[in-house]
ZADO-1210 file (C-alpha; in nm, 4 decimals, padded with zeros to 6 digits):
<atoms>
<atom x="-02.4615" y="02.8986" z="-03.0116" code="MET" pos="1"/>
<atom x="-02.3927" y="02.5254" z="-03.0053" code="ALA" pos="2"/>
<atom x="-02.0684" y="02.5776" z="-03.1969" code="ASP" pos="3"/>
<atom x="-01.9480" y="02.8295" z="-02.9379" code="ALA" pos="4"/>
<atom x="-02.0273" y="02.5901" z="-02.6541" code="ALA" pos="5"/>
<atom x="-01.8458" y="02.3083" z="-02.8311" code="ALA" pos="6"/>
<atom x="-01.5481" y="02.5375" z="-02.8944" code="GLY" pos="7"/>
<atom x="-01.5384" y="02.6394" z="-02.5287" code="GLY" pos="8"/>
<atom x="-01.5486" y="02.2763" z="-02.4259" code="PHE" pos="9"/>
<atom x="-01.2594" y="02.1899" z="-02.6568" code="LEU" pos="10"/>
<atom x="-01.0521" y="02.4817" z="-02.5288" code="ILE" pos="11"/>
<atom x="-01.1196" y="02.3722" z="-02.1712" code="GLY" pos="12"/>
<atom x="-01.0265" y="02.0158" z="-02.2563" code="LEU" pos="13"/>
<atom x="-00.7080" y="02.1396" z="-02.4231" code="TYR" pos="14"/>
<atom x="-00.6141" y="02.3430" z="-02.1130" code="VAL" pos="15"/>
<atom x="-00.6756" y="02.0434" z="-01.8862" code="VAL" pos="16"/>
<atom x="-00.4652" y="01.8172" z="-02.1087" code="LEU" pos="17"/>
<atom x="-00.1773" y="02.0680" z="-02.1122" code="ILE" pos="18"/>
<atom x="-00.1963" y="02.0953" z="-01.7325" code="PHE" pos="19"/>
<atom x="-00.1886" y="01.7155" z="-01.6917" code="ILE" pos="20"/>
<atom x="00.0952" y="01.6863" z="-01.9449" code="TRP" pos="21"/>
<atom x="00.3007" y="01.9475" z="-01.7573" code="SER" pos="22"/>
<atom x="00.2434" y="01.7661" z="-01.4259" code="CYS" pos="23"/>
<atom x="00.3120" y="01.4210" z="-01.5719" code="LEU" pos="24"/>
<atom x="00.6758" y="01.3924" z="-01.4547" code="PRO" pos="25"/>
<atom x="00.5728" y="01.4825" z="-01.1012" code="CYS" pos="26"/>
<atom x="00.2845" y="01.2346" z="-01.1114" code="ILE" pos="27"/>
<atom x="00.5142" y="00.9568" z="-01.2356" code="ILE" pos="28"/>
<atom x="00.7753" y="01.0297" z="-00.9680" code="ILE" pos="29"/>
<atom x="00.5126" y="01.0378" z="-00.6915" code="CYS" pos="30"/>
<atom x="00.3635" y="00.7071" z="-00.8057" code="VAL" pos="31"/>
<atom x="00.7082" y="00.5430" z="-00.8256" code="ALA" pos="32"/>
<atom x="00.8196" y="00.6696" z="-00.4840" code="VAL" pos="33"/>
<atom x="00.4851" y="00.5803" z="-00.3264" code="GLY" pos="34"/>
<atom x="00.5022" y="00.2320" z="-00.4751" code="GLY" pos="35"/>
<atom x="00.8553" y="00.1807" z="-00.3432" code="ALA" pos="36"/>
<atom x="00.7574" y="00.2987" z="00.0052" code="ILE" pos="37"/>
<atom x="00.4499" y="00.0746" z="-00.0012" code="GLY" pos="38"/>
<atom x="00.6588" y="-00.2259" z="-00.1047" code="LEU" pos="39"/>
<atom x="00.9108" y="-00.1686" z="00.1761" code="VAL" pos="40"/>
<atom x="00.6297" y="-00.1260" z="00.4305" code="ALA" pos="41"/>
<atom x="00.4643" y="-00.4471" z="00.3065" code="TYR" pos="42"/>
<atom x="00.7898" y="-00.6441" z="00.3410" code="CYS" pos="43"/>
<atom x="00.8536" y="-00.5111" z="00.6931" code="ILE" pos="44"/>
<atom x="00.4954" y="-00.5864" z="00.7977" code="ASN" pos="45"/>
<atom x="00.5160" y="-00.9372" z="00.6529" code="LYS" pos="46"/>
<atom x="00.8414" y="-01.0052" z="00.8386" code="SER" pos="47"/>
<atom x="00.6994" y="-00.8752" z="01.1677" code="ASN" pos="48"/>
<atom x="00.3835" y="-01.0819" z="01.1210" code="ARG" pos="49"/>
<atom x="00.5871" y="-01.3999" z="01.0690" code="GLU" pos="50"/>
<atom x="00.7933" y="-01.3253" z="01.3808" code="GLU" pos="51"/>
<atom x="00.4766" y="-01.2693" z="01.5859" code="ARG" pos="52"/>
<atom x="00.3222" y="-01.5928" z="01.4586" code="GLU" pos="53"/>
<atom x="00.6393" y="-01.7884" z="01.5377" code="ASN" pos="54"/>
<atom x="00.6532" y="-01.6369" z="01.8863" code="ALA" pos="55"/>
<atom x="00.2878" y="-01.7256" z="01.9452" code="MET" pos="56"/>
<atom x="00.3499" y="-02.0832" z="01.8284" code="ARG" pos="57"/>
<atom x="00.6485" y="-02.1160" z="02.0624" code="LYS" pos="58"/>
<atom x="00.4453" y="-01.9707" z="02.3477" code="ARG" pos="59"/>
<atom x="00.1587" y="-02.2104" z="02.2727" code="LEU" pos="60"/>
<atom x="00.3930" y="-02.5107" z="02.2588" code="ILE" pos="61"/>
<atom x="00.5668" y="-02.4050" z="02.5820" code="THR" pos="62"/>
<atom x="00.2347" y="-02.3470" z="02.7571" code="THR" pos="63"/>
<atom x="00.0997" y="-02.6806" z="02.6374" code="THR" pos="64"/>
<atom x="00.4162" y="-02.8627" z="02.7461" code="THR" pos="65"/>
<atom x="00.4084" y="-02.7011" z="03.0916" code="ILE" pos="66"/>
<atom x="00.0395" y="-02.7830" z="03.1237" code="GLY" pos="67"/>
<atom x="00.1036" y="-03.1471" z="03.0291" code="ASP" pos="68"/>
<atom x="00.3826" y="-03.1749" z="03.2871" code="LYS" pos="69"/>
<atom x="00.1607" y="-03.0304" z="03.5591" code="GLN" pos="70"/>
<atom x="-00.1194" y="-03.2742" z="03.4749" code="GLN" pos="71"/>
<atom x="00.1173" y="-03.5735" z="03.4929" code="LYS" pos="72"/>
<atom x="00.2261" y="-03.4869" z="03.8500" code="LYS" pos="73"/>
</atoms>
């Protein structure tokens, strides 16, 4: 009985491995494309973040300068 259960397990494992092996090219392509899309999205987000930070710094400097001029009057 134990031998039959072990044999069934090995057959199931074999079927799963064949299924994974047959899907391997698709898995590799999906991982590569997903990684490329993620990298592009990261670069765009990083660029936009830097632009927002620079704009906020300029706005802060302009606001501070205007505030200083108003206080001097």
